[in-house]
N, C-alpha and C positions, 0 to 999 in steps of 0.2 A: 257242531254248529258252533260259528261262535255268538258272544254274547253281545250284548250291545244295550246302553244305557239312554234313556230318557227321564225331560223334566216339560215340565207343561208352558209354553211360549207368556200364557199371562195367567199369576200365579193366583190372582183374584177369580177367575174360569172355571179351574180348573178340578178335579177330583182330588181326594184327598188321597189316591192311591199318586193321580200325577204333580199333584201338589208337589207331592217327595220325593220325587222319580220312581223310577222303575227304570229294570232289567227285563229281557227279552231277546232267549232264544228263537235267533233267526237262517235260515240259509244263506249264502252270498249272489245268491241270484236271482234273493225275492229285493223287491227296495226297501228301502228305506221308510218308517211311521211317518204319517200325517198328523194323523189324529193319534189320541187315546180307546184306543179299544175299548174302555168304560165310558166314558161320559161323551165321546165323540171332539174334545178339546183339542186346538194346536197343538202339539209337542215337538222342542225340539232335540237334536239327539247330543247327547251330550261325548267327548272325548275321557276314555275311562283312563281309570288315573295311576294303572298299571298293569307289568303282564307280569303273568305268575310262573313261577317256572317249579319244575323238580328241583327240590335238596338233597344232596347225596350227605347219611348223618355220617356217613365215615369214610376215608381213604376204604378203593377199594387192594385186594393183599392179593399178588399173589397169585394166589390159588382162583379166589378170581375171578382175576387177570385173562388165566388160562384157560377158565373152563369160559370167558369168553373170545377165546381163539385168539389174542394177544400174541405176543411175541416175548418175553421179559428179558429187557438187556441188564446186566448189573455192570457198574463200571469196575473194570480192575486197572491197570495204570494211565498214563497219558495216552488216549485216544486207541484205546484197546477196549472190547467189551466184552464179556462171554453171557451167553445165552440161560438161561439158568433152565 
């Protein structure tokens, strides 16, 4: 389920949660929120700040690549590769 960010449309009327902004997990099939779940004041959906993706700490070794099912080739000469 994706995470959506919301903030109050009117900062003077919102509760302390929606004044700061909040995140909520909702299925894609559900419509966007129109009202704060706590104070029932109007909220608007924010554009996300960024996308998180997994980071690889180190390059895969030849052994790791073979375990994952990849064929590992090493360049020997111009246009010639040898299977490791």
